Residue frames as qw, qx, qy, qz and C-alpha x, y, z in Angstrom:
[[0.200, 0.839, 0.414, 0.290, -17.51, -31.48, -69.76],
 [0.396, -0.165, -0.100, 0.897, -15.72, -28.17, -69.86],
 [0.140, 0.841, 0.429, -0.300, -17.91, -25.07, -69.49],
 [0.236, 0.899, -0.179, -0.324, -17.42, -22.73, -72.45],
 [0.846, -0.042, 0.445, 0.289, -15.68, -25.48, -74.41],
 [0.326, 0.908, -0.169, -0.203, -13.38, -23.16, -76.37],
 [0.794, 0.464, -0.302, 0.249, -10.13, -23.86, -78.25],
 [0.017, 0.669, -0.548, 0.502, -8.20, -22.39, -75.28],
 [0.735, -0.337, 0.431, -0.401, -9.85, -24.88, -72.90],
 [0.972, 0.229, -0.002, -0.045, -9.19, -27.72, -75.32],
 [0.577, 0.584, -0.434, 0.370, -5.51, -26.88, -75.70],
 [0.278, -0.593, 0.551, -0.517, -5.19, -26.49, -71.87],
 [0.907, -0.159, 0.259, -0.291, -6.74, -29.94, -71.41],
 [0.898, 0.376, -0.189, 0.132, -4.22, -31.45, -73.81],
 [0.412, 0.570, -0.469, 0.534, -1.24, -29.89, -72.03],
 [0.635, -0.648, 0.138, -0.398, -2.52, -30.56, -68.49],
 [0.328, 0.376, -0.812, 0.303, -0.09, -32.19, -66.13],
 [0.785, -0.427, -0.348, -0.284, -1.29, -34.80, -63.66],
 [0.081, -0.519, 0.697, -0.489, -0.25, -35.24, -60.02],
 [0.837, -0.212, -0.437, -0.251, -0.74, -38.63, -58.46],
 [0.133, -0.512, 0.727, -0.439, 0.04, -40.34, -55.18],
 [0.731, -0.157, -0.646, -0.152, -0.42, -43.73, -53.63],
 [0.334, -0.506, 0.513, -0.608, -1.29, -44.11, -49.94],
 [0.720, -0.057, -0.682, -0.112, -1.15, -47.52, -48.36],
 [0.597, -0.202, -0.683, 0.369, -1.92, -48.67, -44.85],
 [0.176, -0.391, -0.422, 0.799, -3.02, -45.31, -43.45],
 [0.244, 0.845, 0.457, -0.133, -5.61, -42.59, -44.05],
 [0.497, 0.447, 0.182, 0.721, -4.55, -40.01, -46.58],
 [0.204, -0.550, -0.285, 0.758, -3.80, -36.54, -45.28],
 [0.334, 0.853, 0.388, -0.104, -5.21, -33.41, -46.92],
 [0.292, -0.676, 0.284, 0.614, -1.89, -31.71, -47.69],
 [0.354, 0.032, 0.724, 0.591, -1.67, -33.13, -51.21],
 [0.153, 0.706, 0.663, 0.195, -5.23, -32.01, -52.04],
 [0.129, -0.908, -0.161, 0.364, -4.73, -28.50, -50.60],
 [0.317, -0.498, 0.459, 0.664, -1.46, -28.01, -52.51],
 [0.320, 0.267, 0.763, 0.495, -3.04, -29.26, -55.75],
 [0.096, 0.800, 0.579, 0.129, -6.12, -27.03, -55.61],
 [0.217, -0.844, -0.016, 0.491, -4.15, -23.95, -54.53],
 [0.320, -0.321, 0.572, 0.684, -2.13, -24.34, -57.70],
 [0.276, 0.469, 0.757, 0.363, -5.23, -24.30, -59.90],
 [0.042, -0.136, -0.134, -0.981, -6.81, -21.25, -61.49],
 [0.435, 0.192, 0.455, -0.753, -10.31, -20.08, -60.60],
 [0.656, 0.316, -0.337, -0.596, -11.52, -21.29, -64.00],
 [0.438, 0.202, -0.876, -0.013, -10.06, -24.75, -63.45],
 [0.098, 0.072, 0.803, -0.584, -11.74, -25.00, -60.00],
 [0.542, 0.283, 0.156, -0.776, -15.06, -23.91, -61.48],
 [0.623, 0.298, -0.593, -0.414, -14.81, -26.43, -64.32],
 [0.248, 0.113, -0.937, 0.219, -14.01, -29.21, -61.83],
 [0.276, 0.171, 0.647, -0.690, -16.99, -28.32, -59.66],
 [0.605, 0.336, -0.120, -0.712, -19.30, -28.06, -62.66],
 [0.512, 0.244, -0.794, -0.218, -18.14, -31.50, -63.90],
 [0.057, -0.036, -0.906, 0.417, -19.01, -32.98, -60.48],
 [0.439, 0.262, 0.340, -0.790, -22.42, -31.31, -60.54],
 [0.624, 0.330, -0.430, -0.564, -23.19, -32.72, -63.99],
 [0.372, 0.172, -0.912, 0.033, -21.98, -36.18, -62.94],
 [0.117, 0.111, 0.789, -0.593, -24.02, -36.21, -59.71],
 [0.547, 0.303, 0.129, -0.770, -27.21, -35.03, -61.47],
 [0.621, 0.293, -0.599, -0.411, -26.84, -37.67, -64.22],
 [0.234, 0.121, -0.934, 0.241, -26.09, -40.36, -61.61],
 [0.196, 0.184, 0.697, -0.665, -29.04, -39.47, -59.36],
 [0.495, 0.512, 0.335, -0.617, -31.68, -38.43, -61.93],
 [0.619, 0.229, 0.666, 0.348, -30.42, -39.66, -65.28],
 [0.349, 0.849, 0.311, 0.248, -30.50, -36.19, -66.82],
 [0.422, 0.331, -0.138, 0.832, -28.37, -33.06, -67.21],
 [0.186, -0.457, -0.523, 0.695, -28.77, -30.43, -64.52],
 [0.077, 0.691, 0.472, 0.542, -31.35, -27.73, -64.99],
 [0.123, 0.129, -0.322, 0.930, -31.51, -24.28, -63.51],
 [0.057, -0.607, -0.735, 0.297, -34.42, -23.48, -61.19],
 [0.100, 0.341, 0.309, 0.882, -36.37, -20.65, -62.80],
 [0.293, -0.702, -0.634, 0.139, -38.52, -19.86, -59.82],
 [0.118, 0.520, -0.010, 0.846, -39.25, -16.16, -59.39],
 [0.435, -0.592, -0.591, 0.334, -39.71, -14.81, -55.91],
 [0.050, 0.708, 0.035, 0.703, -40.58, -11.29, -54.89],
 [0.514, -0.384, -0.548, 0.537, -39.48, -10.13, -51.44],
 [0.068, -0.769, -0.135, -0.622, -41.03, -7.04, -50.01],
 [0.405, -0.067, -0.586, 0.698, -39.48, -5.63, -46.84],
 [0.246, -0.824, -0.510, -0.008, -41.73, -3.96, -44.35],
 [0.106, 0.810, -0.113, 0.566, -41.18, -0.40, -43.29],
 [0.596, -0.206, -0.523, 0.574, -38.97, 0.15, -40.25],
 [0.181, -0.896, -0.215, -0.344, -40.12, 2.84, -37.85]]
């Protein structure tokens, strides 16, 4: 799912380039991940996070995420 699924996002998805790596016999280091995410725009990072949120909510609860609409009023006491 792409938030704000516009034609710009659709064309960006079609022209996206993929980076891959294979790690065998040792734990993977974080350098590849850091380099990849630093090269992404803020919108791309937000879309990736939102996609993970939707996936986790559907996996755990079998439904799309919902926003909490709780209203809270905070009243600060007077400082003397």
